[in-house]
N, C-alpha and C positions, 0 to 999 in steps of 0.2 A: 718665677722669673724676676731677676734682680732689676729693680726700677733705676733709670737714670734721671738725674735732675739737672740739666744744662743750665736752666735759668738760675738755680741755687749757686752753682759754680761761677757762673758769670757774675752774680751779685757779689760773691765773696772776692773775686778778683778785682771788681770795680771798687769795693770797699778798701781792699789792701792798697790799690793804686792811689786812691784819694788820700789815705793815712800817710803813704810814703811821700806825698807832696807836703803834707803838714810837717812831717819830721824834717824834710829837707829845708823848710822854711824857718823851722826852729833852730836848725843847725847854722844858718846864716847869722843868727844873733847868739854869739859865744857868751858863755856864762862868766868868762874873765876869772881873774883870781882876787883873793882878798889881800890886799897888801898890808905889810907890817905884822903879819902873824909870826908867832913863835914856832920855829921848826921843831917837830916832836916825832918820836917813833914809838914803838911799843912800850918801853919803860915809862916814858913820859905820859902815855896815854893812861896808864894805871895810876898816875899820880893826881890826875885831875879831879878836883874837889876834895882831895884827902891831903895834899901838900899845899901850903900856903904859897909856894912858888908857882903852882898851877891852879890858879882860881876857876871857879865855875863860870866867870864872866870874862875869861881870857880869850885872846885871838890866837889861834893855832893853825898851822900848815903842816901836811904830813910830808916828810922828807923821803919816806921810802916805804915799800910794802910791807906789812906787818901780819903776824899770825898771833891771835890772843886765844889761848887756851883757858877753859874754866873761866870764862869772863863773866864779871858782874856789872851791869850797865851802869853808866855814869848818871849821877843826879837822883833826886828824890822828889816827891811831890812838894814838900816844903822848901827844898833847896835844889831847884831844877838848874840844868845848864842853860845858861843866859849868853853865852859867848859866840865865837865863830870857829868853824872847822872848814878849811879848804883842803880837799884831798889831793888836788894837783893831778887828778886822773889815776891815783895810786889806788891800790887794793887793800882793804882790811879783812882778814879772814877770822871769823869767830868760829871757834871750835869748841864743842861742849858747852854752849853758852845757855844761861838762863833767861836770856832776854837780848835786845838789840844792842847795838853800840851805846845809845843813850837810853835811860829809862824814862826820864822827864826832861822837857826842854820848854823854855818860856822865851820869846823873843830872839831865840838863836838863829843863826844861818849856818846851814850845812850844805856844802856844794862840791862839785867836781870829785865825786867819792864814789868808789866801788866797794860793795860789802858782800863778801862770800859768807853765807851763814848756815851753820848747822844749830838751830835753836830748838830746845826742848823746855818749855816753860810751864810753870804750874800756878794757876790762879788760886789764891787762898783768901782773898779779900774782894770786897765789892768793886766792880769795874777793873778787872785786870786785863791788861794789853800786852801784845807782843808784835814786834816788827824788826826787820833786820836793821834798819836805820835807827828809828825811834820807837820805843813802846807807846809813849803818850806825848803828843804835841799839845801844849798848852799856848795861850794867845801869843800871837806875833811870830811864831816860828815859820821859817822857810826852808824847804828842801828843794836845791835846784841842781839840775843835771847830775843826778845820782842814779846808780843802778845797783841792784841787788840780785842774788841768785842763791840757790841752795833749798833750804828747807826751813820753815816756821811752823812749830807745832805748839799749841796751847791747850791745855787740859784744865778743866775746872775741878777743883777739890774743896769742898764737897761737890758731888755731881750736880746738885740742884741749887738754885737760888742765886748763883753769882752771873752778873754780866761779864762776859769775856769776848775780847775783841783780838782778832789777829788779821795782819795784812803783810803782803810781801815786803813793803818798806815801812809802813807805819800801822800800829794798831789802832790808835785812836787819835783824832784831831777835833778839838773844840775848846769851849770857854771854861771847862772844868766843872760846870754847874750841872744839876740834874735837869733844869729846864731849857738849857741852851738859848737863854735869852739875850746874851751879849754877843757882839761880833767877835769871832776868834782872831780874824786876820792871818789864819794859818793858811799856808800854800805849799802845794807839791806840783812842781811843774818840770817839764822836759826830762822825766826820769822813767825808769822801768824796772820790771821784775820778771825773772825767769825762775821757775822752780815749783815747789809744793807748799801750799798753806792749808793747814788742818786745825780746825777748833773742835773740841769734844766737851759736852757737857754744859750745865747751867743753861743761860740764855746766850747762845753762841752766834758770833758774827764773824764772817770770813770774807776777805776780799783780796784779789790778785795784787792790788796796790795798797789798799787801806781797808782795815776792817769797818771803822765807823767814821763816817764823815759828817761833822756836826757843827752847828751854830756859825753858819755863813763861812765855812772853810771851803777852800777851792783846790781841785785837782784838775790840771790843765797839761795838755800834751803829754800823757803818760801812757804807758801800756804794759801789758801782763801777758805771760805765757806759762804753760805748765798745768797745774791742777789745783783747784780750789774746793775745800770740802768743809761743810758745816753739819755737824751731827750732835743732836741733843734731844731730850724729851720735850723741851719748851721751845717751840717756834724758832728753829735755826734759819739764819739768813746767809745766803752766799751769792757773791758776785764776782764777775771777772775783774772789775776795777774796785768796786767797793761793795761790802756786804750790805751797808745801810747809808743812805744819803738823806739827810734830814736837817730841819731848821734853816731853811733858805741857803743851803749849801750848793755848790756848782761843781759838776763834772763835765768838762768840755774838751773836745778835740782828742778823745781818748780811744784806745783801741785794744781789744783782747782776743786772743786766741785760746785762752785757758779753757779746760774742761771744767765745768762748774756743777757741783752737786750739793743739795741740801737733803738731809735725811732726819726726820723726826721719828722718835721711838713710840710716841703716842698721840701727838697732836696734830701739829701743822708744820709745813716746811716751804720756804720760799727761795727760789734761785732764779738768777737773771744773768744774761751774758755780759751786761755791764754792771747793774747793781741788783741786789736781792729785793730792794724796795727803795722808792722815791717818795719823801714824806715832807709834809709841813712846809709848803712852798719852795721845795728845792727844784733844781733844775739839771737835766742831763741833755746836752745838745752836742751835734756834729760828732757823735761816737759811733763805733763799729764793733761788732762782736762775730767771731767765725768759729768759735768752740762750741762743743756740745754742752747742752744745759739740761739737768734733770732734777726733779724734786720727788720725794717718795715719803709715805708713812709706812713704817714697818707693820706688817700685819695686813697690808692691802686694803681693800674697801672699793665699793663701787663709785663711779663718777662719770662725768661727761667730759668730752674733749673739746678744746676750742683755743682760740688765741694763736700765737705765733708757734708755741711748740707744745701746747696743750695745757689744760687746767683740769685737774682732778679735785674732787672734794677733799679740802684740807692739804692739798699738795699742789702748789702753783709753780709753774716754770715759764719764763719769757725770753724771747731772744735778746732784748735790751734790759727790760725791767719787768718783773712779774706783775706789779701793780703799783698805782700811785695811792698813797694813803693821805688821808685828811688829817 
């Protein structure tokens, strides 16, 4: 006989109602627009950072909906986008893209933008990242009132040894260092994602909003829906909002209905409704998750069950977060 769970249904309804209140409160504080920006369309977007008339530190506003086929993201690690982009509520469609709209940003502001993405990226260097809006957010970057939809897929090549991060909106946010010792000042707020996020191979981190939230970065009043999958031989992490939340970073007032899955080919896997793991003094508060969460190690293995959704030997799943790491 099929069991019914009225308390679970009531809890999900209650969580959704509370989150709706949070969203309405956020909507009472409009993002506004960035005055004085230069109007651009598809042609001008392709010139940013390549044409002196469209510098990486420029202020831009989107004048129309645009489609960008075979897109190469704006900016590099040594020459990131440092300007502003106000989408004015318009949509950029990325078709056949090798990454998000921006590859690297530092001190940039991106707001009021919708991105429809079909991203298939391949990581060939250490710390490869992919997200529909920004692949890698370096210190001082802010994403405000943006939404993304579609698909983000990142594959590590070679399959072993690389750190790979993918999120619906952002792949990685942090200070750019290996120890995350400096405050990044990166913020994602009042934004959301709907679609699929998939990371395969290497050391994979997948999140509905962001793959890796690092060095005091903040994700606030954001949501995700769809599916999030992290698969690899070495400790895959998957979370409805963030694959990994670390180094005093913050996730607050966020909500996910995404189906979250982490699958390891040999070792361990961690999946959480909000984050795969919460580590090094980081915080998750006032967050809700209503999607299914699972973690598995191929080949099976015996184990005990416990926690909110069950914990197996080397395969950990949690309704909010699998575990807090020291």
